[in-house]
C-alpha positions, 0 to 999 in steps of 0.5 A: 565507484559502484552504486546501488539502485537507491544511490543512483536515483538519490544522487541524481536528484540532489540539488545541494548537499549541506555539510553535516546536514540534509540534502536539498532533494528534487521531487519529480512527482507530487501526489496530494489528497484532501487530508494532508494538503489543505493546511499546506495551501493555507501556508502558501497563501499566508506567505503570498507564494504560489506553486512552482511546478503545478504540472508535477503535482496531481490531486485525487480524493480518496481518504474521506470519500464515501464508498456508497452513493458517491453521486450524492453530497458528502454528508460528513461536514469535515469530509465535505470541507476537505474535499471542497478545499482540495478542489478549490486549491487545485483549481486556483493553482492549476493542479490536475484534480481527480475528484469524486465522479472523475473517471481517473479518481481513486486511491492515490497510490493506485491511480498514479501507476494506472496513469503512468505518472509513476516512472522508473528512476523518479522521485515521488512524495505524498502526504501519506505514509504508503507512498512507498508503493511507487518504489515497485517501479524503481522509484524513490517514493516516501511519505511526507508531513504537511509542512513538507507538502508546502515545501514541495508545492513552493520549491519542488524540493525537500530537505532530506537526510540520505537514509542508509541502505538495506537489501532484502533477498527472498529466493526460491519458489513460493508455495501454493496459496502464498501471495505477495501480501504474505511475503511482505507480512512474513518479512515484517514479522522477521524484521519487526516494526522497527527493524528497518528504521533509518533505511531505504530497502531494495527488494531482490531475488527470485521471488520479486523478479517473478512477481507481477507489478501489482504484487511488487506494489503490495510489497513496497507498500508495506515497507513503511510497516517495518520502519523503512523510509521506503522500498524499491525494486529494480525495473525490468521488462515487466515494469516497462510493459506495464507502463508503456502507452499509459497517459503520462508515460513518454511516447515515441523518441522520448520513450526510447530516450527514457528506456536508455536511462531506465535500463541503467537502474540496477544495483552494481554487482559489487555495490555495498549495502549497510545491511542485508538479509536473505530469506527462503521462499519455502519458509513462507505460508499464508500469513495473518496478524494476531496483535496490534501492529503489522509485525505481530504476524505468523503463518495462519496454521501456527499458534500465537507465540508465548510472551517469553518467546517474543522480542520486546516487553512482556507487558506490552505484548500481553496488553496487545493480546488483551485488546485483541481478546486472544490468549498466548498459544491460541490457534488462529484457525477457526476464530469467528470473524465479523467483517471482511475488508478487501481493498486499500492501496495495499490490495485494491487492484484487479489482481486482488479481486481476481484472487478473491473471486477465485475462492468465492466463485461457486460458494456463498458469503457466510451469514455472520460476515459483513463484507466490504469489497472496495476497488482502488479506482474506477479503472479497477471497477471497469476491469472487474466488470469487463472480466465478469468478476462482479457477477461472480461476487453478486452470485456469492452474496457480495456487494461491490462498493465504489472506490476509496480508502474505505475501512483501511483507516475509517475516515469515512463511514466504513467503520468496523464497530467496537469489539468486532473482529475484521480480516482486512487486506489493508496495511495497519492493524493498530488499536482502533485503526478501522474504527474505535474499538475495532480489532483487525487481522491483516491478511491476503485476499486469499485468506480474506476470501476463505474467511468470507465464505466460511465465517471463521479464520481459514487457511485458503489452501484448504478451500483451494484444495477442496475446489481442485480435488 
């Protein structure tokens, strides 16, 4: 029987199928952080049980961590308590822990692939919705709740109904200045934030085959924003080249054996999906959101749609625009911006900093812009310095911060003030997501960079064209 990539990975991890119920599903890798794990460990202690396979769980501190003066004690008592709890629980149960100051520390969905923990054909969970990032390697990866974190710690399994299958094809060649972030935001704008609810998505076609691994991670990261349980891309030579030689990848004969399996991880030609969509790469331009969910996005040169042209309730739509202080028919180009944030598990990798620097090099940060440039890990920081990107940023008036989730969800000191407008490379633009009363425009690193040097929402192609003229 023909199978999709998703079927092959899912079915090989089912421990038990419950009739008219969920599958008992084995988990290969479990990531934990300081926010969603403490209560799960309390549950273990109350039940008097331990962690079944501590070597399959990896802990890192990221959500509540400051991105400045990380060598000092964390000032916020709640954050400090959660960080301490993570360290103590990891030590008690023999779990690998990368806390503040550790060379491997960083955002959970960045350090996993960096260290070769994320592998093709594996199953990966974390108490974080953007676990779908790891699907870029041909893995089934999804976020779970705190009670499920406890379940995985104690049994290395989870109870899950098998999602339906969706394939999204994007074919053709991306235009000038169009990035993987734009591809993802375009797809979400077409699907809406609920269009893929109940599905696991496989991304296929020329555009994804030509993407780098970091670009694929960005796309899979955003799968959850259209309601999908997760997203994945079939592994190929780029995948194998990326993971080979990393700390936790197989070595020697084990590598050869793994490759034998990994090369089977592709959808069979006559496999059937529950639903399938195809988009043309030529239709995608640099994107920007204008509302209060990631589905409210459009090409940066377009005008905000009229309420009658948008699916859903008119009242809700107008409420969203009211929060953002925008009007129907407004152009986004030229709107004054207060903050620019480069970072998060969506766009905190070295390629994102290279893209940002490609525009700001030789220019200066606009006076009205407060910029937070936050690498996703210490390894990204090292790469930035090795390539001299820190010097480019410094010369342009920017300051490089220390790794962490930062302003993506404002669980630390990096909060956009009420009423201020931010162009952010993160993944969510909900009301107050980046700070109470803050307003967020999601965009690519190129749009963020162009905005940072002009002070207003800017089509990066105009800046790039000026640089190459």
